[in-house]
DRENTORKOL-3810 file (N, C-alpha, C; in nm, 4 decimals):
REM DRENTORKOL-3810
@n.u->-1.2870; n.v->-0.0602; n.w->-0.1681; ca.u->-1.2031; ca.v->-0.1747; ca.w->-0.1171; c.u->-1.1807; c.v->-0.2532; c.w->0.0067
@n.u->-1.2172; n.v->-0.3702; n.w->-0.0094; ca.u->-1.1512; ca.v->-0.4385; ca.w->0.0705; c.u->-1.0128; c.v->-0.5069; c.w->0.1611
@n.u->-0.8791; n.v->-0.4956; n.w->0.1773; ca.u->-0.8030; ca.v->-0.5022; ca.w->0.2294; c.u->-0.6717; c.v->-0.5247; c.w->0.3026
@n.u->-0.5617; n.v->-0.5263; n.w->0.3660; ca.u->-0.5652; ca.v->-0.5315; ca.w->0.4802; c.u->-0.4301; c.v->-0.4420; c.w->0.5036
@n.u->-0.3715; n.v->-0.3874; n.w->0.3806; ca.u->-0.2684; ca.v->-0.2459; ca.w->0.3972; c.u->-0.2984; c.v->-0.1469; c.w->0.2936
@n.u->-0.2711; n.v->-0.0264; n.w->0.2740; ca.u->-0.2347; ca.v->0.0531; ca.w->0.2125; c.u->-0.1101; c.v->0.0200; c.w->0.1242
@n.u->-0.0343; n.v->-0.0611; n.w->0.1798; ca.u->0.0747; ca.v->-0.0356; ca.w->0.1705; c.u->0.1953; c.v->0.0601; c.w->0.1349
@n.u->0.3323; n.v->0.0738; n.w->0.1039; ca.u->0.3197; ca.v->-0.0800; ca.w->-0.0574; c.u->0.3936; c.v->-0.1784; c.w->0.0493
@n.u->0.4181; n.v->-0.2990; n.w->-0.0274; ca.u->0.2948; ca.v->-0.3822; ca.w->-0.0904; c.u->0.1562; c.v->-0.3832; c.w->0.0439
@n.u->0.0744; n.v->-0.3149; n.w->-0.0757; ca.u->-0.0514; ca.v->-0.4486; ca.w->-0.0585; c.u->-0.0761; c.v->-0.5425; c.w->0.0160
@n.u->-0.0653; n.v->-0.6129; n.w->0.1507; ca.u->-0.0991; ca.v->-0.7290; ca.w->0.1687; c.u->-0.2172; c.v->-0.7431; c.w->0.2674
@n.u->-0.2535; n.v->-0.8760; n.w->0.1879; ca.u->-0.4330; ca.v->-0.9454; ca.w->0.3030; c.u->-0.4199; c.v->-0.9334; c.w->0.4893
@n.u->-0.4735; n.v->-0.9056; n.w->0.4845; ca.u->-0.5097; ca.v->-1.0353; ca.w->0.6448; c.u->-0.5745; c.v->-0.8794; c.w->0.7189
@n.u->-0.5771; n.v->-0.9563; n.w->0.9239; ca.u->-0.6144; ca.v->-0.8297; ca.w->0.9744; c.u->-0.7659; c.v->-0.7714; c.w->0.9284
@n.u->-0.7741; n.v->-0.6869; n.w->1.0562; ca.u->-0.9165; ca.v->-0.6960; ca.w->1.0761; c.u->-0.9179; c.v->-0.4672; c.w->1.0193
@n.u->-1.0667; n.v->-0.4836; n.w->0.9621; ca.u->-1.0288; ca.v->-0.2905; ca.w->0.9387; c.u->-1.0179; c.v->-0.3128; c.w->0.8342
@n.u->-1.0319; n.v->-0.3621; n.w->0.6815; ca.u->-0.9183; ca.v->-0.3989; ca.w->0.6091; c.u->-1.0089; c.v->-0.3222; c.w->0.4792
@n.u->-1.0659; n.v->-0.2197; n.w->0.5419; ca.u->-1.0697; ca.v->-0.1594; ca.w->0.4194; c.u->-1.0036; c.v->-0.0368; c.w->0.3320
@n.u->-1.0618; n.v->-0.0447; n.w->0.1912; ca.u->-0.9547; ca.v->0.1052; ca.w->0.2011; c.u->-0.9915; c.v->0.2136; c.w->0.1076
@n.u->-0.9570; n.v->0.3311; n.w->0.1047; ca.u->-1.0335; ca.v->0.3710; ca.w->-0.0579; c.u->-0.8776; c.v->0.4731; c.w->-0.0459
@n.u->-0.9751; n.v->0.4021; n.w->-0.2204; ca.u->-0.8607; ca.v->0.5125; ca.w->-0.2986; c.u->-0.8919; c.v->0.6651; c.w->-0.4278
@n.u->-0.8228; n.v->0.7361; n.w->-0.3766; ca.u->-0.8951; ca.v->0.8790; ca.w->-0.4410; c.u->-0.7487; c.v->0.9442; c.w->-0.5358
@n.u->-0.8344; n.v->0.9358; n.w->-0.6383; ca.u->-0.7029; ca.v->1.0167; ca.w->-0.7437; c.u->-0.7792; c.v->1.1405; c.w->-0.8054
@n.u->-0.6158; n.v->1.2543; n.w->-0.7241; ca.u->-0.6887; ca.v->1.3323; ca.w->-0.7782; c.u->-0.5363; c.v->1.3935; c.w->-0.9192
@n.u->-0.5572; n.v->1.5627; n.w->-0.9719; ca.u->-0.4732; ca.v->1.5932; ca.w->-1.0404; c.u->-0.3199; c.v->1.5509; c.w->-1.0840
@n.u->-0.2845; n.v->1.5398; n.w->-0.9663; ca.u->-0.1174; ca.v->1.5221; ca.w->-0.9462; c.u->-0.0861; c.v->1.4162; c.w->-0.8356
@n.u->-0.1717; n.v->1.3409; n.w->-0.7905; ca.u->-0.1692; ca.v->1.2139; ca.w->-0.7336; c.u->-0.2325; c.v->1.1590; c.w->-0.6644
@n.u->-0.2191; n.v->0.9753; n.w->-0.6084; ca.u->-0.2670; ca.v->0.8833; ca.w->-0.5534; c.u->-0.3181; c.v->0.9225; c.w->-0.4291
@n.u->-0.4396; n.v->0.8943; n.w->-0.3566; ca.u->-0.4354; ca.v->0.8955; ca.w->-0.2478; c.u->-0.4913; c.v->0.6914; c.w->-0.1875
@n.u->-0.4058; n.v->0.6725; n.w->-0.0965; ca.u->-0.4531; ca.v->0.4741; ca.w->-0.0869; c.u->-0.5368; c.v->0.5133; c.w->0.1172
@n.u->-0.6198; n.v->0.5476; n.w->0.1262; ca.u->-0.6380; ca.v->0.5835; ca.w->0.2950; c.u->-0.6608; c.v->0.3971; c.w->0.3393
@n.u->-0.6429; n.v->0.3632; n.w->0.4415; ca.u->-0.6293; ca.v->0.2465; ca.w->0.5158; c.u->-0.7187; c.v->0.3081; c.w->0.6148
@n.u->-0.8118; n.v->0.1425; n.w->0.6680; ca.u->-0.9044; ca.v->0.1940; ca.w->0.7674; c.u->-0.8224; c.v->0.1913; c.w->0.9005
@n.u->-0.8108; n.v->0.0448; n.w->0.9633; ca.u->-0.7075; ca.v->0.0509; ca.w->1.0031; c.u->-0.5967; c.v->0.1356; c.w->1.0611
@n.u->-0.5787; n.v->0.1943; n.w->1.1571; ca.u->-0.4736; ca.v->0.2786; ca.w->1.2261; c.u->-0.5187; c.v->0.4280; c.w->1.1330
@n.u->-0.6174; n.v->0.4833; n.w->1.0336; ca.u->-0.6320; ca.v->0.5746; ca.w->0.9560; c.u->-0.5229; c.v->0.6197; c.w->0.8561
@n.u->-0.4112; n.v->0.5122; n.w->0.8306; ca.u->-0.2877; ca.v->0.5421; ca.w->0.7906; c.u->-0.3598; c.v->0.6308; c.w->0.5879
@n.u->-0.3026; n.v->0.6787; n.w->0.5944; ca.u->-0.2449; ca.v->0.7081; ca.w->0.4318; c.u->-0.1936; c.v->0.7529; c.w->0.3229
@n.u->-0.1374; n.v->0.6720; n.w->0.2023; ca.u->-0.0208; ca.v->0.6764; ca.w->0.1203; c.u->-0.0465; c.v->0.7365; c.w->0.0245
@n.u->0.0170; n.v->0.8718; n.w->-0.0008; ca.u->0.0478; ca.v->0.9310; ca.w->-0.1690; c.u->0.1765; c.v->0.8786; c.w->-0.2197
@n.u->0.0685; n.v->0.9004; n.w->-0.3201; ca.u->0.1425; ca.v->0.7936; ca.w->-0.4891; c.u->0.1764; c.v->0.9380; c.w->-0.6006
@n.u->0.2761; n.v->1.0498; n.w->-0.6171; ca.u->0.2546; ca.v->1.1325; ca.w->-0.7088; c.u->0.2586; c.v->1.0628; c.w->-0.8204
@n.u->0.1996; n.v->1.1758; n.w->-0.9390; ca.u->0.1801; ca.v->1.1791; ca.w->-1.0997; c.u->0.1624; c.v->1.2742; c.w->-1.1051
@n.u->0.2666; n.v->1.3015; n.w->-1.0633; ca.u->0.2335; ca.v->1.4337; ca.w->-1.1119; c.u->0.4378; c.v->1.4805; c.w->-1.2145
@n.u->0.5142; n.v->1.4452; n.w->-1.3218; ca.u->0.5835; ca.v->1.4444; ca.w->-1.3233; c.u->0.7015; c.v->1.3489; c.w->-1.2896
@n.u->0.7500; n.v->1.3973; n.w->-1.1905; ca.u->0.8337; ca.v->1.4240; ca.w->-1.1101; c.u->0.9208; c.v->1.3017; c.w->-1.0275
@n.u->1.0603; n.v->1.3539; n.w->-1.0225; ca.u->1.1014; ca.v->1.2334; ca.w->-0.9703; c.u->1.1598; c.v->1.1967; c.w->-0.8313
@n.u->1.2386; n.v->1.0980; n.w->-0.7994; ca.u->1.2228; ca.v->1.0784; ca.w->-0.6853; c.u->1.3548; c.v->1.1749; c.w->-0.6105
@n.u->1.2298; n.v->1.1397; n.w->-0.4159; ca.u->1.3227; ca.v->1.2679; ca.w->-0.3315; c.u->1.4366; c.v->1.2205; c.w->-0.2844
@n.u->1.5845; n.v->1.2874; n.w->-0.3137; ca.u->1.6829; ca.v->1.2926; ca.w->-0.2303; c.u->1.7083; c.v->1.1293; c.w->-0.1582
@n.u->1.8271; n.v->1.0278; n.w->-0.2195; ca.u->1.7684; ca.v->0.9432; ca.w->-0.1965; c.u->1.8515; c.v->0.8885; c.w->-0.0262
@n.u->1.8965; n.v->1.0010; n.w->0.0158; ca.u->1.9462; ca.v->1.0364; ca.w->0.1632; c.u->1.8322; c.v->1.0081; c.w->0.2522
@n.u->1.6857; n.v->1.0519; n.w->0.1402; ca.u->1.5634; ca.v->1.0465; ca.w->0.3026; c.u->1.5325; c.v->0.9435; c.w->0.2724
@n.u->1.4949; n.v->0.8846; n.w->0.3953; ca.u->1.4221; ca.v->0.6707; ca.w->0.4119; c.u->1.3216; c.v->0.7649; c.w->0.4620
@n.u->1.1937; n.v->0.6974; n.w->0.4243; ca.u->1.0046; ca.v->0.7168; ca.w->0.4853; c.u->0.9617; c.v->0.6027; c.w->0.5021
@n.u->0.8966; n.v->0.5729; n.w->0.5945; ca.u->0.7982; ca.v->0.4400; ca.w->0.6217; c.u->0.7659; c.v->0.3852; c.w->0.5549
@n.u->0.7342; n.v->0.4737; n.w->0.3637; ca.u->0.6371; ca.v->0.4202; ca.w->0.3556; c.u->0.7500; c.v->0.3669; c.w->0.2397
@n.u->0.7881; n.v->0.4735; n.w->0.2236; ca.u->0.9628; ca.v->0.3945; ca.w->0.0692; c.u->0.9028; c.v->0.5722; c.w->-0.0049
@n.u->0.9404; n.v->0.5981; n.w->-0.1069; ca.u->0.8778; ca.v->0.7307; ca.w->-0.1724; c.u->0.8584; c.v->0.6755; c.w->-0.2989
@n.u->0.7452; n.v->0.7441; n.w->-0.2686; ca.u->0.5651; ca.v->0.6538; ca.w->-0.4475; c.u->0.5805; c.v->0.7514; c.w->-0.5661
@n.u->0.6218; n.v->0.6950; n.w->-0.6612; ca.u->0.5558; ca.v->0.8470; ca.w->-0.7821; c.u->0.4987; c.v->0.7057; c.w->-0.8748
@n.u->0.3720; n.v->0.7496; n.w->-0.8994; ca.u->0.3107; ca.v->0.6647; ca.w->-0.9920; c.u->0.3005; c.v->0.7514; c.w->-1.1932
@n.u->0.2593; n.v->0.6721; n.w->-1.3010; ca.u->0.2963; ca.v->0.7160; ca.w->-1.4086; c.u->0.1311; c.v->0.6006; c.w->-1.4756
@n.u->0.1018; n.v->0.6749; n.w->-1.5355; ca.u->-0.0036; ca.v->0.5589; ca.w->-1.5790; c.u->0.0022; c.v->0.5133; c.w->-1.7201
@n.u->0.0073; n.v->0.3817; n.w->-1.8092; ca.u->0.0515; ca.v->0.3164; ca.w->-1.8813; c.u->-0.1390; c.v->0.2504; c.w->-1.9410
@n.u->-0.1650; n.v->0.2602; n.w->-2.0207; ca.u->-0.3006; ca.v->0.2934; ca.w->-2.0875; c.u->-0.4139; c.v->0.3447; c.w->-1.9349
@n.u->-0.4726; n.v->0.1901; n.w->-1.8583; ca.u->-0.4956; ca.v->0.1919; ca.w->-1.7762; c.u->-0.4703; c.v->0.1421; c.w->-1.6169
@n.u->-0.3500; n.v->0.1326; n.w->-1.6918; ca.u->-0.2725; ca.v->0.0822; ca.w->-1.4952; c.u->-0.1680; c.v->0.1931; c.w->-1.4293
@n.u->-0.2619; n.v->0.2179; n.w->-1.3702; ca.u->-0.1590; ca.v->0.3553; ca.w->-1.2564; c.u->-0.0348; c.v->0.1579; c.w->-1.2645
@n.u->0.1133; n.v->0.2584; n.w->-1.2968; ca.u->0.2636; ca.v->0.1849; ca.w->-1.2174; c.u->0.2713; c.v->0.2745; c.w->-1.1138
@n.u->0.3120; n.v->0.2022; n.w->-1.0025; ca.u->0.3396; ca.v->0.2943; ca.w->-0.9104; c.u->0.5585; c.v->0.2425; c.w->-0.8750
@n.u->0.6039; n.v->0.3081; n.w->-0.8728; ca.u->0.7508; ca.v->0.2997; ca.w->-0.8166; c.u->0.7849; c.v->0.3717; c.w->-0.7056
@n.u->0.8880; n.v->0.2614; n.w->-0.6200; ca.u->0.9341; ca.v->0.3199; ca.w->-0.4572; c.u->1.0053; c.v->0.2244; c.w->-0.4183
@n.u->1.1139; n.v->0.3297; n.w->-0.3527; ca.u->1.2482; ca.v->0.3802; ca.w->-0.3366; c.u->1.2156; c.v->0.4158; c.w->-0.1644
@n.u->1.3375; n.v->0.4282; n.w->-0.1430; ca.u->1.4135; ca.v->0.5050; ca.w->-0.0071; c.u->1.3015; c.v->0.4579; c.w->0.1174
@n.u->1.2655; n.v->0.3164; n.w->0.1227; ca.u->1.2354; ca.v->0.2636; ca.w->0.3491; c.u->1.2679; c.v->0.3233; c.w->0.3671
@n.u->1.2597; n.v->0.3321; n.w->0.5306; ca.u->1.3613; ca.v->0.3539; ca.w->0.6224; c.u->1.3097; c.v->0.2055; c.w->0.6495
@n.u->1.4421; n.v->0.1382; n.w->0.8014; ca.u->1.4593; ca.v->0.0442; ca.w->0.8989; c.u->1.3550; c.v->-0.0175; c.w->0.9560
@n.u->1.2569; n.v->0.0888; n.w->0.9968; ca.u->1.1095; ca.v->0.0610; ca.w->1.0812; c.u->1.0376; c.v->-0.0066; c.w->0.9387
@n.u->1.0745; n.v->-0.0046; n.w->0.7999; ca.u->0.9507; ca.v->-0.0696; ca.w->0.7387; c.u->0.9860; c.v->-0.2354; c.w->0.7087
@n.u->0.7999; n.v->-0.2664; n.w->0.7707; ca.u->0.8416; ca.v->-0.4081; ca.w->0.7159; c.u->0.7848; c.v->-0.4469; c.w->0.5309
@n.u->0.8221; n.v->-0.5556; n.w->0.5067; ca.u->0.7828; ca.v->-0.5031; ca.w->0.3706; c.u->0.6584; c.v->-0.6529; c.w->0.4138
@n.u->0.6419; n.v->-0.6976; n.w->0.4864; ca.u->0.5499; ca.v->-0.8193; ca.w->0.5468; c.u->0.5157; c.v->-0.8451; c.w->0.6804
@n.u->0.3708; n.v->-0.9037; n.w->0.7159; ca.u->0.4074; ca.v->-0.8756; ca.w->0.8602; c.u->0.4743; c.v->-0.9847; c.w->0.9866
@n.u->0.5239; n.v->-1.1055; n.w->0.8692; ca.u->0.6292; ca.v->-1.0974; ca.w->0.9417; c.u->0.7746; c.v->-1.1516; c.w->0.8877
@n.u->0.7768; n.v->-0.9816; n.w->0.8062; ca.u->0.8673; ca.v->-0.9682; ca.w->0.8380; c.u->1.0120; c.v->-0.9725; c.w->0.7406
@n.u->0.9198; n.v->-0.9837; n.w->0.6140; ca.u->1.0071; ca.v->-1.0321; ca.w->0.5134; c.u->1.1523; c.v->-0.9346; c.w->0.5232
@n.u->1.3412; n.v->-0.9703; n.w->0.4680; ca.u->1.4307; ca.v->-0.9274; ca.w->0.4830; c.u->1.3847; c.v->-0.8397; c.w->0.3860
@n.u->1.4957; n.v->-0.7085; n.w->0.4010; ca.u->1.4717; ca.v->-0.5698; ca.w->0.2918; c.u->1.5957; c.v->-0.4925; c.w->0.3768
@n.u->1.7018; n.v->-0.4909; n.w->0.2046; ca.u->1.7927; ca.v->-0.3272; ca.w->0.2255; c.u->1.7598; c.v->-0.2191; c.w->0.2368
@n.u->1.8659; n.v->-0.0981; n.w->0.2031; ca.u->1.8320; ca.v->-0.0294; ca.w->0.2183; c.u->1.7908; c.v->-0.0343; c.w->-0.0079
@n.u->1.7810; n.v->-0.0959; n.w->-0.0595; ca.u->1.8215; ca.v->-0.0770; ca.w->-0.1837; c.u->1.6865; c.v->-0.1618; c.w->-0.2706
@n.u->1.5428; n.v->-0.2308; n.w->-0.1033; ca.u->1.4773; ca.v->-0.2200; ca.w->-0.2210; c.u->1.4220; c.v->-0.1406; c.w->-0.3341
@n.u->1.3352; n.v->-0.1526; n.w->-0.4024; ca.u->1.2815; ca.v->-0.1569; ca.w->-0.5321; c.u->1.1457; c.v->-0.2239; c.w->-0.5307
@n.u->1.0418; n.v->-0.1302; n.w->-0.5127; ca.u->0.9224; ca.v->-0.1980; ca.w->-0.5912; c.u->0.8006; c.v->-0.1322; c.w->-0.6576
@n.u->0.7977; n.v->-0.2145; n.w->-0.7721; ca.u->0.7262; ca.v->-0.1662; ca.w->-0.8157; c.u->0.5673; c.v->-0.2275; c.w->-0.8333
@n.u->0.4598; n.v->-0.1247; n.w->-0.8481; ca.u->0.3175; ca.v->-0.1562; ca.w->-0.7991; c.u->0.2317; c.v->-0.1454; c.w->-0.9128
@n.u->0.1515; n.v->-0.2504; n.w->-0.9623; ca.u->0.0814; ca.v->-0.2841; ca.w->-1.1038; c.u->-0.1214; c.v->-0.2375; c.w->-1.0739
@n.u->-0.1852; n.v->-0.1134; n.w->-1.0269; ca.u->-0.3097; ca.v->-0.1250; ca.w->-1.0652; c.u->-0.3751; c.v->-0.0904; c.w->-1.1719
@n.u->-0.5092; n.v->-0.2094; n.w->-1.1817; ca.u->-0.5803; ca.v->-0.1780; ca.w->-1.3318; c.u->-0.7547; c.v->-0.2567; c.w->-1.2835
@n.u->-0.7577; n.v->-0.2744; n.w->-1.3563; ca.u->-0.9764; ca.v->-0.2803; ca.w->-1.2764; c.u->-0.9840; c.v->-0.3911; c.w->-1.5000
@n.u->-0.9898; n.v->-0.4889; n.w->-1.3918; ca.u->-1.0253; ca.v->-0.6243; ca.w->-1.5518; c.u->-1.1790; c.v->-0.5332; c.w->-1.5805
@n.u->-1.2642; n.v->-0.5492; n.w->-1.4713; ca.u->-1.4065; ca.v->-0.5370; ca.w->-1.4312; c.u->-1.4329; c.v->-0.4463; c.w->-1.3226
@n.u->-1.5174; n.v->-0.3622; n.w->-1.3749; ca.u->-1.5591; ca.v->-0.2507; ca.w->-1.2488; c.u->-1.5688; c.v->-0.1997; c.w->-1.1344
@n.u->-1.6276; n.v->-0.3962; n.w->-1.0365; ca.u->-1.6148; ca.v->-0.4118; ca.w->-0.9184; c.u->-1.4525; c.v->-0.4640; c.w->-0.9084
@n.u->-1.3712; n.v->-0.4911; n.w->-0.9577; ca.u->-1.2864; ca.v->-0.5538; ca.w->-0.9611; c.u->-1.1354; c.v->-0.4448; c.w->-1.0142
@n.u->-1.0255; n.v->-0.4598; n.w->-0.8781; ca.u->-0.8937; ca.v->-0.4280; ca.w->-0.8838; c.u->-0.8497; c.v->-0.5476; c.w->-0.9346
@n.u->-0.7366; n.v->-0.4685; n.w->-1.0180; ca.u->-0.6086; ca.v->-0.6212; ca.w->-1.0181; c.u->-0.4473; c.v->-0.5700; c.w->-0.9369
@n.u->-0.4139; n.v->-0.6350; n.w->-0.8505; ca.u->-0.2870; ca.v->-0.5362; ca.w->-0.8112; c.u->-0.1616; c.v->-0.6361; c.w->-0.8193
@n.u->-0.0858; n.v->-0.6211; n.w->-0.8416; ca.u->0.0617; ca.v->-0.6513; ca.w->-0.8825; c.u->0.1786; c.v->-0.5719; c.w->-0.8072
@n.u->0.2523; n.v->-0.6640; n.w->-0.7594; ca.u->0.3991; ca.v->-0.6795; ca.w->-0.7185; c.u->0.4666; c.v->-0.6881; c.w->-0.7512
@n.u->0.6109; n.v->-0.6340; n.w->-0.7212; ca.u->0.7841; ca.v->-0.6496; ca.w->-0.8296; c.u->0.7911; c.v->-0.6154; c.w->-0.7404
@n.u->0.8765; n.v->-0.7113; n.w->-0.6344; ca.u->0.9882; ca.v->-0.6733; ca.w->-0.5664; c.u->1.1459; c.v->-0.6995; c.w->-0.5881
@n.u->1.1752; n.v->-0.6407; n.w->-0.5955; ca.u->1.3583; ca.v->-0.5743; ca.w->-0.6587; c.u->1.5227; c.v->-0.5537; c.w->-0.5032
@n.u->1.5166; n.v->-0.6839; n.w->-0.4713; ca.u->1.6275; ca.v->-0.5980; ca.w->-0.3070; c.u->1.7413; c.v->-0.6841; c.w->-0.3793
@n.u->1.8563; n.v->-0.6509; n.w->-0.4967; ca.u->1.9175; ca.v->-0.7985; ca.w->-0.5269; c.u->2.0357; c.v->-0.7739; c.w->-0.3564
@n.u->2.0122; n.v->-0.7302; n.w->-0.2749; ca.u->2.0803; ca.v->-0.7437; ca.w->-0.0961; c.u->2.0938; c.v->-0.8858; c.w->-0.0334
@n.u->1.9362; n.v->-0.8776; n.w->-0.0741; ca.u->1.8067; ca.v->-0.9187; ca.w->0.0619; c.u->1.7659; c.v->-1.0059; c.w->-0.0489
@n.u->1.7352; n.v->-0.9975; n.w->-0.1920; ca.u->1.7699; ca.v->-1.1645; ca.w->-0.2543; c.u->1.8543; c.v->-1.2171; c.w->-0.3770
@n.u->1.8274; n.v->-1.3142; n.w->-0.3799; ca.u->1.8783; ca.v->-1.3704; ca.w->-0.5396; c.u->1.8473; c.v->-1.3168; c.w->-0.7238
@n.u->1.7305; n.v->-1.3079; n.w->-0.7543; ca.u->1.6224; ca.v->-1.2398; ca.w->-0.7905; c.u->1.4732; c.v->-1.2157; c.w->-0.7642
@n.u->1.4809; n.v->-1.1076; n.w->-0.8233; ca.u->1.3278; ca.v->-1.0737; ca.w->-0.7860; c.u->1.2225; c.v->-1.1089; c.w->-0.8099
@n.u->1.0666; n.v->-1.1100; n.w->-0.7346; ca.u->0.9589; ca.v->-1.1308; ca.w->-0.7435; c.u->0.9032; c.v->-1.1143; c.w->-0.7022
@n.u->0.8061; n.v->-1.1600; n.w->-0.8050; ca.u->0.6366; ca.v->-1.0851; ca.w->-0.8817; c.u->0.4900; c.v->-1.1382; c.w->-0.7461
@n.u->0.3877; n.v->-1.0792; n.w->-0.6898; ca.u->0.2870; ca.v->-1.1567; ca.w->-0.6621; c.u->0.1820; c.v->-1.0405; c.w->-0.6711
@n.u->0.0623; n.v->-1.0447; n.w->-0.6425; ca.u->-0.0196; ca.v->-1.0610; ca.w->-0.6822; c.u->-0.1675; c.v->-1.0978; c.w->-0.6910
@n.u->-0.2689; n.v->-0.9995; n.w->-0.6367; ca.u->-0.3975; ca.v->-0.9904; ca.w->-0.5660; c.u->-0.5515; c.v->-0.9559; c.w->-0.6379
@n.u->-0.6336; n.v->-0.9933; n.w->-0.6766; ca.u->-0.7244; ca.v->-0.9391; ca.w->-0.6642; c.u->-0.8746; c.v->-0.8726; c.w->-0.6243
@n.u->-0.8858; n.v->-0.7685; n.w->-0.5955; ca.u->-0.9371; ca.v->-0.7033; ca.w->-0.4673; c.u->-1.1092; c.v->-0.6590; c.w->-0.5090
@n.u->-1.1335; n.v->-0.6826; n.w->-0.4956; ca.u->-1.3146; ca.v->-0.6790; ca.w->-0.4660; c.u->-1.3569; c.v->-0.4908; c.w->-0.4309
@n.u->-1.4201; n.v->-0.4479; n.w->-0.4445; ca.u->-1.5285; ca.v->-0.3593; ca.w->-0.4230; c.u->-1.6463; c.v->-0.3259; c.w->-0.3686
@n.u->-1.6331; n.v->-0.2893; n.w->-0.2781; ca.u->-1.7920; ca.v->-0.3470; ca.w->-0.1965; c.u->-1.8661; c.v->-0.2190; c.w->-0.1779
@n.u->-1.9790; n.v->-0.2209; n.w->-0.2311; ca.u->-2.0914; ca.v->-0.1096; ca.w->-0.2711; c.u->-2.1108; c.v->-0.0183; c.w->-0.1013
@n.u->-2.1376; n.v->0.0598; n.w->-0.0434; ca.u->-2.2246; ca.v->0.1608; ca.w->0.0087; c.u->-2.1089; c.v->0.0865; c.w->0.1294
@n.u->-2.0278; n.v->0.1233; n.w->0.1503; ca.u->-1.9653; ca.v->0.0565; ca.w->0.3149; c.u->-1.8019; c.v->0.2145; c.w->0.2464
@n.u->-1.8346; n.v->0.2617; n.w->0.4550; ca.u->-1.7718; ca.v->0.2496; ca.w->0.4485; c.u->-1.6666; c.v->0.2834; c.w->0.5565
@n.u->-1.5365; n.v->0.4186; n.w->0.5603; ca.u->-1.4143; ca.v->0.3883; ca.w->0.6160; c.u->-1.4753; c.v->0.4216; c.w->0.7668
@n.u->-1.4186; n.v->0.3883; n.w->0.8256; ca.u->-1.4486; ca.v->0.4248; ca.w->0.9686; c.u->-1.3352; c.v->0.4784; c.w->1.0499
@n.u->-1.3719; n.v->0.5777; n.w->1.1629; ca.u->-1.2456; ca.v->0.6205; ca.w->1.2287; c.u->-1.1842; c.v->0.4771; c.w->1.3593
@n.u->-1.1048; n.v->0.4384; n.w->1.2959; ca.u->-1.0383; ca.v->0.3134; ca.w->1.4256; c.u->-0.9624; c.v->0.4404; c.w->1.5595
@n.u->-0.9880; n.v->0.3456; n.w->1.5944; ca.u->-0.9520; ca.v->0.3880; ca.w->1.8060; c.u->-0.9772; c.v->0.2580; c.w->1.8896
@n.u->-0.8292; n.v->0.2407; n.w->1.9628; ca.u->-0.8232; ca.v->0.1309; ca.w->2.0618; c.u->-0.8797; c.v->0.1798; c.w->2.1615
@n.u->-0.9427; n.v->0.1247; n.w->2.2582; ca.u->-0.9651; ca.v->0.1430; ca.w->2.3852; c.u->-0.9482; c.v->0.1058; c.w->2.4817
@n.u->-0.8742; n.v->0.1456; n.w->2.6368; ca.u->-0.7695; ca.v->0.0660; ca.w->2.7183; c.u->-0.9560; c.v->0.0311; c.w->2.7611
@n.u->-0.8984; n.v->-0.0772; n.w->2.8384; ca.u->-0.9802; ca.v->-0.1611; ca.w->2.9412; c.u->-1.1194; c.v->-0.1684; c.w->2.8364
@n.u->-1.1313; n.v->-0.2288; n.w->2.7081; ca.u->-1.2603; ca.v->-0.2191; ca.w->2.6335; c.u->-1.3380; c.v->-0.2656; c.w->2.6675
@n.u->-1.2594; n.v->-0.4191; n.w->2.7923; ca.u->-1.3660; ca.v->-0.5339; ca.w->2.8074; c.u->-1.4913; c.v->-0.4840; c.w->2.9124
@n.u->-1.4560; n.v->-0.3925; n.w->2.9986; ca.u->-1.5552; ca.v->-0.3032; ca.w->3.0668; c.u->-1.6799; c.v->-0.2256; c.w->3.0052
@n.u->-1.6583; n.v->-0.1927; n.w->2.8852; ca.u->-1.7133; ca.v->-0.2101; ca.w->2.7910; c.u->-1.8966; c.v->-0.3374; c.w->2.7409
@n.u->-1.8242; n.v->-0.4521; n.w->2.7572; ca.u->-1.9319; ca.v->-0.5795; ca.w->2.7170; c.u->-2.0600; c.v->-0.6254; c.w->2.8583
@n.u->-2.1137; n.v->-0.6781; n.w->2.7864; ca.u->-2.2373; ca.v->-0.6364; ca.w->2.8698; c.u->-2.1652; c.v->-0.7575; c.w->2.9171
@n.u->-2.2129; n.v->-0.8337; n.w->2.9598; ca.u->-2.1627; ca.v->-0.9490; ca.w->3.0470; c.u->-2.3133; c.v->-1.0138; c.w->3.1664
END
């Protein structure tokens, strides 16, 4: 998949935007090329972890509604940015994401943002992601003083 962040929520833009999505028996893992980050979505039927525990990507649990993966995420910490622009959120932030495949090479993504302390009502956005054949996830690294490697 060609995108920019493993989420939540998945957001467009940036460089090294490739994603790999792995489905296991009890989880879905979304691995992002940029920074090598990974997000785990539990699909084992367990509930959310203790609400006092706050994580950067929140606590994501998923279930299947037909061919659509529905992901419920809560428990974000204060370091989390809802978007690159830093849209506001509070400890009441609740995301519902939906992943579906309308056709073989297409992934449809939809997210509903609900945070009654930051917004007057829930809002929803969505994107279509395309599958790119034979695309590998490369290791991301920063190189100090990279300009010394350029040919002049």
